N, C-alpha and C positions, 0 to 999 in steps of 0.2 A: 492551464494542468498541464504537469510534464510530459518532454516526446514519449517517453517511452509508455504511457499508454495510447493507441492510436480512436481506441471508442471505448462506451460504456453503456451498457444498456442494460435497466435496473427489470430484469423477468420476475419476481415475485416479489411483493410489499410487508411486510406483517408490520403490527404494531410492537416487536421485540428486535426486527432484523429488516435485512432487504438482503432477496440472492440479484445479485450481481454477472451477466457475461461482460469480461472485460476484451477486447484485443489489445494485445499489446507487442511489443517487440522484443521477444525471448531468445538471445544470445543473436542477431543478425534475423532471424524468422517471426514473421508473423505467426500468432497463436491464439485462440480462442478458449478461454480460464473461466468456470464458472469460482465465486466468491462468495461466501455470507459475508458480510457487516452487521455487527450487531453495536448499538451505542449506548454506553453506559452511565447515565447523570450521573453526576455532572463534569468527569472528566476523561474518558476511557472508551477506546476505540477500537475492536477485534475484530480482525480477519483472517480466514480461516477459506484457506483454498484447497476448490473441489472439486478441481477435475485440472489434467495436464501431467508436464512432467513435476512439479515442484507440490500436486497435492499430498493434504494433509498440515502443510508449512502452517504456520499461524503466527501471527503478530499481534502482540497484545501494545496497544497506544497510551501512552499517562501524556494529557494535558496538565501542569503544575503554574499556576502565575504567581511572580517572581517578580524580584524588584527589580530587571532588564527584562521583563515581558513574557515573556513563555518558556518553559522547563519542559522538553518531549522525553520522555522517555519510553524506547522502543523492544520488547523482547521479543525476540521471536526463536521459532523451534522450526526452522530449516530442516524439511524432509526432501533427500532429491531421490526418484524413482527412473526403476529401466535402467537403459546403457548409461544414463548420465551419471548412476554414481560410480560408475566405472573411470571418468574423466579424473585425473590428477589434477587438484588446485583449483576447483570445478566450485568447490563450496566457497572458498577464500573469495572467490571471481562473485560470486553470484554475493555474497553479505557486502561486496564494496561496492555493487551495483544496488544491494537495496541503500544504499547509502545515501549513494548520489541521488537515485529519487527522489527520498526523504528530503534530505537538501533543496532539489526543486524543488518540494511542498510544498514546505517552507518559503522561501522564495516566490513561489505566486499566490499562497496564502497573505504578504507583507504587501505587497503590489495589489491583489484587491484589497487590502484593509486601509492603504490608502488612498485607492480611487473610490473607496468608499466617504470616508471621513475628507476627499477633495470635495466629494458633491454636495456636503452638506451645507 
């Protein structure tokens, strides 16, 4: 798991979604953020931020097999709240950070996949 995430706790679990408390590192600070995760088979993962300075932000991730592996498309609706919306260039910094976190997820998934293959 990327270093950005300090811990994840599933608060509620439903057939259609999970509510998760994520302890994250945000702009150098530890922060608890509640999120809703929805998996839509066969290839979509939606994340909605329910609390914190990015409340109402959403990420829609689509995973599509390709000849080179898997193509990942992410649509982000970034909502910055409170005093943070007055910080110049914060939107660009956050978008870059989100890209870095997704790249770390891909590396973790590839490593996990290789480890599974090695055990077989």
